[in-house]
C-alpha positions as CSV (number, residue, x, y, z in Angstrom):
1,M,90.5,79.6,65.6
2,K,92.5,80.7,68.6
3,K,92.7,84.3,67.2
4,L,89.0,84.4,66.6
5,K,88.4,83.3,70.2
6,K,90.6,86.0,71.4
7,I,88.7,88.6,69.4
8,I,85.3,87.4,70.8
9,I,86.6,87.5,74.4
10,Y,88.1,90.9,73.8
11,I,84.9,92.4,72.5
12,I,83.1,91.2,75.6
13,I,85.8,92.7,77.8
14,F,85.8,95.9,75.8
15,Y,82.2,96.7,76.4
16,A,82.4,95.6,80.0
17,A,85.3,97.9,80.5
18,E,83.4,100.8,78.9
19,A,80.5,100.2,81.3
20,F,82.7,99.9,84.4
21,S,86.0,101.6,83.3
22,L,87.7,101.0,86.7
23,F,89.8,103.9,87.8
24,S,89.6,105.8,84.6
25,F,86.1,107.1,85.2
26,P,84.4,110.5,85.4
27,S,83.5,112.1,88.6
28,K,81.7,115.4,89.4
29,T,82.3,116.3,93.0
30,L,85.1,117.2,95.4
31,A,85.8,121.0,95.2
32,P,89.4,122.1,95.6
33,L,90.8,122.8,99.0
34,Y,93.6,125.1,97.9
35,K,93.0,128.9,97.4
36,N,96.4,130.6,97.2
37,V,97.8,128.7,94.3
38,S,99.5,131.8,92.9
39,S,101.8,131.7,96.0
40,F,103.2,128.2,95.2
41,P,106.8,128.1,94.1
42,E,107.4,128.8,90.4
43,I,109.5,126.3,88.3
44,Q,112.3,128.3,86.6
45,F,113.8,127.5,83.2
46,S,117.0,128.5,81.5
47,K,118.7,128.1,78.1
48,N,120.8,125.3,79.7
49,D,117.8,123.2,80.6
50,R,117.1,119.9,78.8
51,V,113.5,119.2,79.5
52,L,111.9,115.8,79.0
53,I,108.1,115.3,79.2
54,I,106.7,111.8,79.3
55,S,103.2,111.5,78.1
56,P,101.1,108.3,78.4
57,H,98.8,109.3,75.6
58,P,99.1,111.7,72.7
59,D,97.1,114.5,74.4
60,D,98.6,114.4,77.9
61,A,101.7,116.5,77.2
62,A,99.5,119.3,75.7
63,L,97.0,119.2,78.7
64,A,99.6,119.1,81.4
65,A,102.7,120.9,80.1
66,S,102.0,123.2,77.1
67,G,103.1,126.1,79.3
68,V,106.3,124.3,80.2
69,I,107.1,123.8,76.5
70,E,106.3,127.5,75.8
71,K,108.6,128.7,78.6
72,C,111.4,126.4,77.4
73,I,111.2,127.5,73.8
74,E,111.2,131.1,74.9
75,K,114.4,130.5,77.0
76,G,116.1,128.5,74.3
77,A,116.0,125.3,76.3
78,K,115.9,121.9,74.6
79,V,112.6,119.9,74.9
80,K,111.8,116.3,74.0
81,I,108.5,114.4,74.5
82,I,108.1,110.7,74.9
83,Y,104.7,109.2,74.1
84,A,104.3,105.8,75.7
85,T,101.2,104.9,73.6
86,Y,99.4,106.0,70.5
87,G,96.1,106.3,72.4
88,S,94.4,103.6,70.2
89,H,92.2,102.3,73.0
90,N,90.1,105.3,73.9
91,T,86.7,103.7,74.4
92,S,84.7,106.9,74.6
93,T,86.1,108.1,71.3
94,M,85.5,104.8,69.6
95,I,81.9,104.5,70.8
96,K,81.2,108.1,69.7
97,K,83.0,107.8,66.4
98,Q,82.1,104.3,65.3
99,L,81.9,105.1,61.6
100,I,85.6,106.1,61.7
101,H,87.1,104.5,64.7
102,A,84.8,101.5,65.5
103,P,86.0,99.3,68.5
104,T,87.7,96.8,66.1
105,P,91.4,96.2,65.5
106,A,91.3,98.3,62.3
107,G,89.3,101.1,64.0
108,A,91.7,101.2,67.0
109,I,94.8,101.3,64.8
110,A,93.2,104.1,62.7
111,L,92.5,106.0,65.9
112,G,96.2,105.7,66.9
113,K,97.2,107.2,63.6
114,T,94.8,110.0,64.0
115,R,96.0,110.8,67.5
116,Y,99.6,110.6,66.3
117,Y,99.0,113.4,63.8
118,E,97.0,115.4,66.3
119,A,100.0,115.3,68.7
120,V,102.5,116.3,66.0
121,N,100.3,119.3,65.0
122,A,99.7,120.3,68.6
123,M,103.4,120.3,69.5
124,E,104.4,122.1,66.2
125,S,101.9,124.8,67.1
126,L,103.9,125.3,70.3
127,G,107.2,125.5,68.4
128,L,108.6,122.0,68.6
129,K,109.7,119.9,65.6
130,R,108.7,116.3,64.7
131,N,112.1,115.0,65.7
132,D,111.5,116.3,69.2
133,L,108.7,113.8,69.6
134,I,109.3,110.1,70.4
135,F,106.5,107.6,70.1
136,L,107.2,104.2,71.8
137,G,104.1,102.5,70.5
138,F,103.3,100.4,73.6
139,P,99.6,99.3,74.0
140,D,97.1,101.8,75.2
141,F,95.1,100.4,78.2
142,G,97.8,97.7,78.5
143,T,100.9,99.2,80.1
144,L,99.9,98.6,83.7
145,K,99.2,94.9,82.9
146,I,102.7,94.8,81.3
147,W,104.2,96.2,84.5
148,T,102.4,93.7,86.8
149,D,102.6,90.5,84.6
150,H,105.2,90.8,81.9
151,F,108.7,91.3,83.5
152,N,109.6,88.1,81.6
153,N,110.0,87.0,78.0
154,R,106.3,86.6,77.4
155,P,104.9,89.6,75.5
156,Y,101.5,91.2,76.3
157,F,98.9,90.7,73.6
158,S,96.8,93.7,72.9
159,G,93.2,92.5,72.1
160,I,92.2,95.8,70.6
161,T,95.0,96.0,68.0
162,M,95.7,92.3,67.8
163,H,99.5,93.0,68.2
164,S,102.1,91.9,70.7
165,D,104.9,94.2,69.5
166,T,105.3,97.8,68.3
167,F,104.0,98.1,64.8
168,Y,103.2,101.7,63.9
169,K,105.7,102.9,61.2
170,T,106.2,106.2,63.1
171,A,107.2,104.4,66.3
172,Y,110.7,104.9,67.7
173,E,111.4,101.2,67.0
174,T,109.1,98.7,65.4
175,G,108.9,95.0,66.2
176,I,109.7,95.5,69.9
177,P,107.7,92.8,71.9
178,F,105.4,94.3,74.6
179,T,107.3,93.3,77.7
180,A,108.1,95.4,80.7
181,T,111.9,94.8,80.3
182,N,111.7,96.2,76.7
183,E,109.6,99.3,77.7
184,L,112.0,100.0,80.6
185,A,115.1,99.6,78.3
186,L,113.7,102.0,75.7
187,L,113.0,104.6,78.3
188,E,116.5,104.2,79.8
189,N,118.2,104.5,76.4
190,I,116.3,107.7,75.5
191,I,116.7,109.3,79.0
192,S,120.4,108.5,79.2
193,S,121.0,109.8,75.7
194,F,119.1,113.1,76.2
195,K,120.4,113.7,79.8
196,P,117.4,115.8,81.0
197,T,117.9,118.4,83.7
198,K,114.2,118.4,84.4
199,I,111.7,115.6,83.7
200,F,107.9,115.8,83.9
201,F,105.9,112.6,84.1
202,P,102.6,111.2,85.6
203,P,102.3,110.2,89.3
204,T,101.6,106.6,90.2
205,S,98.4,107.8,92.0
206,D,96.6,109.1,88.9
207,L,93.3,107.4,88.3
208,N,94.2,106.2,84.8
209,S,96.1,102.9,84.6
210,D,98.4,104.0,81.8
211,H,99.3,107.1,83.7
212,R,100.2,105.0,86.8
213,A,102.3,102.6,84.6
214,T,104.1,105.4,82.8
215,G,105.0,106.9,86.2
216,L,106.3,103.5,87.4
217,F,108.4,102.8,84.3
218,T,109.9,106.4,84.5
219,E,110.7,106.0,88.2
220,A,112.3,102.6,87.6
221,A,114.4,103.9,84.7
222,L,115.6,106.9,86.8
223,F,116.5,104.4,89.6
224,N,118.7,102.4,87.1
225,L,120.3,105.7,85.9
226,R,120.8,107.2,89.3
227,N,124.6,107.2,89.1
228,A,124.6,109.0,85.7
229,I,121.9,111.7,85.8
230,H,120.1,113.7,88.5
231,P,117.2,115.6,86.9
232,E,114.6,117.6,88.9
233,E,111.5,115.4,88.9
234,Y,108.0,116.7,88.6
235,T,104.7,114.8,88.3
236,Y,101.4,116.0,86.8
237,F,97.8,114.8,87.3
238,V,95.3,114.5,84.5
239,H,92.6,111.9,85.1
240,S,89.4,112.3,87.0
241,E,86.6,114.5,86.0
242,S,86.3,115.6,89.6
243,W,89.3,117.6,88.6
244,P,90.0,120.2,87.3
245,V,87.3,122.2,89.0
246,P,85.2,123.7,87.5
247,K,84.9,122.1,84.1
248,G,85.2,124.0,80.9
249,L,87.2,127.0,79.6
250,H,88.0,129.5,82.4
251,Y,90.9,131.8,81.5
252,N,90.7,133.7,84.8
253,L,91.0,130.7,87.1
254,Y,93.9,128.8,88.6
255,L,94.5,125.1,88.3
256,T,94.4,123.8,91.8
257,P,95.8,120.5,93.3
258,P,93.5,117.5,92.9
259,T,91.7,116.4,96.1
260,Y,90.7,112.9,95.1
261,V,93.9,111.5,96.5
262,R,94.4,111.4,100.3
263,N,97.6,111.6,102.3
264,I,99.5,113.2,99.3
265,N,102.4,115.5,100.1
266,K,102.1,119.2,99.7
267,N,105.2,119.8,97.6
268,W,103.4,121.6,94.8
269,Y,104.9,123.8,92.2
270,I,103.4,125.9,89.3
271,V,104.3,127.3,85.9
272,S,102.3,130.6,85.4
273,L,100.8,131.4,82.0
274,N,100.0,134.8,80.7
275,K,97.1,135.4,78.4
276,R,99.1,134.9,75.2
277,E,100.4,131.6,76.6
278,E,96.9,130.5,77.6
279,L,95.6,131.1,74.1
280,K,98.5,129.2,72.6
281,K,97.9,126.3,74.9
282,E,94.2,126.4,73.9
283,K,95.2,126.1,70.3
284,A,97.5,123.2,71.0
285,I,94.6,121.4,72.8
286,K,92.3,122.1,69.9
287,N,94.6,120.2,67.6
288,H,93.6,117.0,69.6
289,K,90.3,117.2,67.7
290,S,89.2,113.6,68.4
291,Q,89.6,114.1,72.1
292,V,88.0,117.6,72.2
293,E,85.0,116.3,70.3
294,T,84.8,113.4,72.8
295,N,85.0,115.5,76.0
296,P,85.4,119.2,75.3
297,D,84.7,120.5,78.9
298,F,87.4,118.2,80.3
299,M,90.0,119.1,77.7
300,Y,89.5,122.8,78.0
301,S,89.6,122.6,81.8
302,F,93.4,122.6,81.6
303,V,93.6,126.1,80.0
304,R,94.1,128.1,83.1
305,K,96.4,130.7,84.5
306,N,98.9,128.1,85.6
307,E,100.0,124.5,85.3
308,I,100.6,122.5,88.5
309,F,103.1,119.9,89.4
310,L,104.0,117.8,92.4
311,K,107.7,117.5,93.0
312,F,108.5,113.8,93.2
313,N,109.6,112.2,96.4
314,E,109.4,108.7,97.6
315,E,106.9,107.7,100.3
316,K,108.1,107.0,103.7
317,T,107.6,104.0,106.0
318,D,105.5,104.4,109.1
319,S,103.4,107.1,107.4
320,P,99.8,106.8,105.9
321,L,100.1,106.1,102.2
322,P,98.3,108.0,99.5
323,L,94.9,106.5,98.6
324,W,91.9,107.6,96.5
325,T,89.2,109.0,98.7
326,R,86.2,107.1,100.0
327,E,83.9,109.5,98.1
328,E,85.7,108.6,94.9
329,M,85.3,104.9,95.5
330,E,81.7,104.9,96.9
331,K,80.5,107.1,94.0
332,F,81.0,104.2,91.7
333,H,80.0,101.5,94.1
334,I,83.5,100.1,94.3
335,T,83.6,97.9,97.3
336,P,85.5,96.6,98.9
337,F,88.5,99.0,98.8
338,I,91.5,99.9,100.9
339,E,90.5,102.4,103.5
340,S,94.0,102.9,104.9
341,A,97.5,101.4,104.4
342,K,100.8,101.8,106.1
343,I,104.2,100.0,105.8
344,S,106.7,99.7,108.6
345,K,110.1,98.1,108.5
346,G,111.4,96.4,111.6
347,E,114.6,94.5,112.4
348,K,113.4,91.2,110.8
349,Y,110.1,91.9,109.1
350,T,108.5,94.6,106.9
351,D,104.8,94.9,108.0
352,F,101.9,95.8,105.8
353,Y,99.0,97.2,107.8
354,I,95.9,97.3,105.7
355,R,92.4,98.4,106.7
356,L,89.5,97.4,104.4
357,Y,86.2,99.1,103.7
358,R,83.5,96.3,104.0
359,G,86.0,93.5,104.0
360,I,86.9,91.0,101.3
361,P,84.1,88.9,99.7
362,W,84.3,85.1,100.0
363,F,86.3,83.4,97.2
364,S,88.3,86.6,96.4
365,K,92.0,87.3,96.8
366,L,94.0,90.3,97.9
367,Y,97.3,90.8,96.3
368,I,100.3,92.9,97.6
369,F,102.9,93.7,95.0
370,L,106.5,94.1,96.2
371,Y,109.1,95.1,93.6
372,P,112.5,95.9,95.2
373,E,114.8,98.5,93.8
374,R,118.2,96.8,94.5
375,T,121.6,98.3,94.4
376,D,123.3,95.1,93.3
377,M,121.3,94.5,90.1
378,T,119.1,96.3,87.5
379,F,115.5,96.8,88.2
380,S,114.4,94.3,85.4
381,N,116.6,91.6,87.0
382,A,115.4,92.3,90.5
383,P,112.6,90.1,92.0
384,K,109.0,90.9,91.3
385,Y,107.2,89.5,94.4
386,K,103.4,89.1,94.6
387,I,101.8,88.1,97.9
388,A,98.4,86.4,97.5
389,I,96.1,86.5,100.6
390,T,92.9,84.6,100.9
391,R,90.5,84.4,103.8
392,N,88.2,81.5,103.9
393,I,84.7,81.2,105.5
394,T,86.3,80.5,108.9
395,K,88.4,83.7,108.4
396,K,91.6,81.7,108.5
397,L,94.3,83.5,106.5
398,S,96.3,81.8,103.7
399,V,99.4,83.7,102.5
400,Q,101.4,82.7,99.4
401,L,104.4,84.3,97.7
402,T,105.5,84.2,94.1
403,N,108.3,85.8,92.2
404,N,107.5,86.6,88.5
405,G,104.7,84.1,88.7
406,K,106.8,81.3,90.2
407,R,105.7,79.9,93.6
408,I,108.2,80.4,96.5
409,F,108.2,78.0,99.4
410,T,107.4,80.0,102.5
411,S,107.1,79.3,106.2
412,S,105.8,81.4,109.1
413,D,109.3,82.5,109.7
414,N,109.5,84.5,106.4
415,L,105.9,85.3,105.5
416,R,102.9,85.4,107.8
417,G,99.7,87.2,108.3
418,K,97.0,88.1,110.9
419,S,93.5,89.3,110.3
420,K,90.6,90.8,112.2
421,E,87.2,91.8,110.9
422,L,88.5,94.5,108.5
423,T,92.2,94.6,109.0
424,L,95.2,92.6,107.7
425,D,98.7,92.6,109.1
426,I,101.1,90.9,106.7
427,E,104.7,90.4,107.8
428,V,107.4,89.8,105.1
429,N,110.9,88.7,106.1
430,N,113.4,91.5,105.2
431,K,115.6,89.0,103.3
432,Y,113.2,89.6,100.4
433,L,114.4,93.3,100.5
434,L,118.1,92.4,100.5
435,N,120.3,95.3,99.1
436,S,117.2,97.4,98.5
437,T,117.0,101.1,99.0
438,S,113.3,101.3,98.2
439,F,110.5,99.2,96.7
440,F,107.4,99.6,94.6
441,S,104.2,98.4,96.1
442,A,100.4,98.3,95.5
443,I,97.4,96.4,96.7
444,Q,94.8,94.8,94.5
445,I,91.6,92.7,95.1
446,E,90.4,90.2,92.6
447,Q,87.3,88.0,92.4
448,N,87.1,85.2,89.9
449,E,90.3,86.5,88.4
450,I,88.8,89.9,87.7
451,R,90.2,93.0,89.3
452,I,87.5,94.6,91.4
453,S,89.5,97.1,93.4
454,E,93.1,98.5,93.8
455,T,95.2,101.2,95.3
456,P,97.7,103.6,93.8
457,W,101.2,102.4,93.4
458,W,103.8,103.6,95.9
459,D,107.6,104.0,95.8
460,I,108.6,103.3,99.4
461,K,111.9,104.6,100.7
462,L,113.5,102.3,103.2
463,H,115.2,103.8,106.3
464,R,118.9,103.1,106.6
């Protein structure tokens, strides 16, 4: 009976998510601001490189890095790809292909198998072998929830596949519970074994939640391995149909940096593709037949004269943090949202300065996530703080702190907040960042326990 209830609740959420699809939605405006992309620095590869590409879904490696793979194979470099999920929860594909991949557990599992073979065929067309591909098998459309709520022994339950552990026979390991600690451990094991010299992974400001989560898990794994390996780190964007611009197949155009993220650093790099490499990339993308049939113009938009990457670096305190643009938020009537955010570290407190667009509705909550990266313990064992902020009808602020879901007693000496009409100033005692070199953070707004708005995640470097 409990399982039936979960299925019914999930079906309701499934169609609501398809209708709203928060932060994984299409967009049709925002022309690129960059013109001289061909002058961006070129990433160089050699036979001594060991290149690791981390792909949230089965098609992302082909879209973002087919050219990288081609260059590596040509040079004799080693390449491995990690796929975080099987892509079993692509709502657009399931709704268009209901006879084959209906939005049911059986349909979703079948879609994951289809996308697995599509990825294998795509990578083999570029010259890789099956044993170069590693499928973790974590839940599509669930990895960010695992990051925010499952750094404990309680596994995440996937309502679309009705599983709480890895189950595909082709997965790297089966029977692994869907917890953040397990996903992080698998990534660390693979990365430390392969010892990449270059690593390509999604940024934590991509519009798709699985991309943000994959970026977060990758950054956390590299933090834990910081004394053993030091790869060059590059991030790639995929999700928003306001990018790439224009849509469709355009061999003669350059892929430009996305403009739907504000305050992003300008440390862009490219990998140039000649006509033969473009055609080979197009062939690899065509192998992802289920996705090409779902959204051909978007998929073919990545076949350009280059691939583009942002060299990873942590955000700094006292600087405006990357946020999705107002145009992107207003287009989908997402209000309220965070208009600006900045974090400053003082002698005793770390201050979160937040400006809202249109304020917080009554009976809603604003959450600040604060995940320290500590030098005295692994990331999994470090605290996972969550600050809950409510503002009642009288505009009085209530601020509460939890660690991994457990309430922490606080006083005005270690956690306090001030608010004006549209601004919040939250001060957190630096004792919560003890032995930390940096921390992950994000802001989220919920109403009736449903997420209505959020920011990208940031990796904040603390000044020494």
